[in-house]
N, C-alpha and C positions, 0 to 999 in steps of 0.2 A: 278202440281199446284193443281189439284183437291184434292189429298190426304192431302196436307198441309192445304189447306183451310177447308176442312171438320173438320179435327182434331182440327184446331184452333177455328172454330165455336162452336164445341162441348164444347171445354174447356172453351171458354168464356161464354157459357151457364151454366157451372158448372155441366155438365152431364157426366155419365160414358157411355162407349160403350154399356153396358148392357142395361141401361135405354133407350138409343136411339133405340137399337134393339127392345125392347119390344115395344116401341111406333110404330115402323114401322112393327111390326109382323114378325120379321126376327130373325135369331139366332144371338147371340153376336159374333159367328165365322164369319158369312157372313159379318156383319157390320165391324169387324175388318179387313177383306179382302179388303173392300172398302178403308178403311183408310190406308192400307198398299200399295194399288194399285195392289193387286192380282187378284181382279175382279172389275168390273165396275157395278154400279147400272143401272138398266133399265132406259129408258126414263121416265116412270112413277115414279119410285123411286127418280130419280134425281129432278123432279119437286116437288115431296113431300118434299124433303129435303130442296130445295130452300124455299118452303113455310114455312116450319117449323122454318127455321132459319132467315126468312124475308129477303132473298137475292135474287138476279136473278140467273138464272141458268148460265148466262154468267159469273158472278162473281165466282160461284163455280167451273166452268170449267177453269177459268183463262183467259177468253176472255175479261174481264173488271175488272178494279180495283174500280168500283162503285159497293158497296154492293147492294144498291136498287136504280134503276134509278129514282124512284119517289121522293126520297129524294132530288134529283137535280132539280126537276121541281118546278116551281113557284106554289103558291096557285091558281092563275088564270088557269094555264094549268091543274092542278089536277081537278078543279072543271069542266073545259070544258069537260075533258075525262070522269068524273063520269056522267055528265048530258047529254052527247051526246051518250052514250053507246048503247042505243037501237034505235037510229035514222038511218034513211036511209042516204045513201051518200049525197043525195040531201039535206036532212034536216040538216045534219052536216055542209054543205057548207053554207047554209042561216044562220044557228046559228052562225058559225064562223064569217062570214061577219058583221052580226049585233053586235056581241060582240066587234069586232074591231072598228066598226063605234062608238059605245057607249064610248069605251075606248078613242078614239081620241077626242070626244066631251068633255069628263071629263078632259082629259089632257089640252085641250085649255082653259077650265074654270079655271083650277088651276093656269095656266100661267097668266090668266087676273086677278085673285085674287092677285097674287104676285106683279102686277104693280101698 
């Protein structure tokens, strides 16, 4: 699965094996071996490939059919994740609780407006 996805992503990007190899500072032969399944990239290279193609490593490895899980998240969830990144677990819990309370208040207000 990895080999097919890697090749497909490269072609979708309109790039040659040589161009990808140059970007990753590896030989075209090494990259070609990844696509042929003769060699597997290191964990670090796998993560770089995923980042380069804007997909998850799970997608590359065939563990998921979702290219980028964040594409499946709501705007609210993405904002929560970005804004709570450097918070402690306790702060995250308070932040999440307050956001949910705010959203419930707003939902009720919208329902009242409709009546």
